[in-house]
C-alpha positions, 0 to 999 in steps of 0.5 A, spaced: 232 882 698 237 880 691 241 874 689 248 877 692 244 880 699 242 873 700 249 870 698 252 876 702 248 874 708 248 866 707 257 868 708 256 871 714 252 866 717 258 860 716 262 865 718 259 866 724 258 859 726 265 857 723 267 862 729 263 858 734 265 853 733 272 854 733 271 858 741 268 851 743 274 847 740 278 852 744 275 853 749 274 844 750 282 845 749 283 848 755 278 844 760 284 839 759 289 843 763 289 838 768 295 837 772 299 830 770 302 827 776 309 823 775 305 817 779 300 815 775 296 813 781 293 821 782 291 822 774 286 817 774 279 820 775 275 814 772 271 812 765 264 812 763 261 811 769 266 810 774 268 815 778 274 815 783 279 820 786 286 819 789 287 820 797 294 818 799 296 813 795 293 808 797 287 809 798 282 812 793 275 813 793 271 810 788 263 809 785 261 804 779 256 810 777 253 816 778 248 813 782 252 809 787 255 810 793 262 813 794 267 807 798 273 808 800 277 801 800 281 800 807 287 796 806 290 793 814 282 792 815 278 794 821 276 789 825 269 790 830 270 790 837 269 784 842 265 781 842 264 782 835 271 781 833 269 777 827 266 782 823 271 786 817 270 792 816 274 792 808 272 798 806 268 805 807 262 804 804 256 810 803 262 816 804 259 822 805 265 826 808 272 827 808 277 831 811 285 831 810 289 834 815 296 834 818 296 827 814 290 824 816 284 821 812 277 823 816 272 819 814 263 819 815 259 814 813 251 813 815 252 806 812 249 800 816 251 793 813 243 790 813 247 783 813 250 784 819 248 781 826 243 786 830 249 786 835 254 789 830 249 793 827 247 797 833 254 799 834 256 801 827 262 805 825 260 811 822 267 816 824 273 813 820 281 815 821 285 813 816 293 815 817 296 812 811 304 813 813 303 809 820 297 803 817 293 805 822 285 805 820 281 806 826 273 806 826 268 809 831 260 808 833 260 815 836 262 822 834 264 824 841 270 818 841 272 820 834 273 827 836 277 825 842 281 821 838 283 825 832 285 831 837 292 826 839 294 828 831 292 836 832 285 836 829 280 839 833 274 839 827 274 836 821 273 841 815 269 836 812 269 836 805 263 832 800 266 826 795 262 829 789 265 837 791 272 833 792 271 829 785 269 836 781 275 840 783 280 833 782 277 833 774 277 840 773 283 842 776 288 834 776 289 836 783 287 836 791 291 839 797 293 832 799 296 830 793 304 830 793 306 835 788 300 840 788 301 846 791 
């Protein structure tokens, strides 16, 4: 192979490499076409290892890192029923399924606080209903009571989605069906 052919081949490799870099950069810039909302609450997906996605303001679901369980903070406060009414659910830990319908947030968690009294553990809430515009937060220890309760909001059966799937959609698009300015 002559010196001229080698230079030509080297130039072609450089050109191919440059085109590939430009295509990658163009593709990466198109990935940032997330919707930006007027209310900043609906924009932030988290940083570094911290992940979050908004529900209906002020409710959100977050986790500290990819290994941590998803957590939904409660704002009204949910007390266990008597005789255990000294136990407060401040948040829903280890959220595994979420649904949103008719302005109502539904959540499921298998979590049981191992520090709680035995009587609380036996009747621990796993199904949760949150109605943000009415400041309602309710928990249920069994699914049948939960399903009966949500019927008053016109919900026969939740359309459950895993938090990881919701988070991926939020990171990709910046939108979720319940965010006010998303269609």
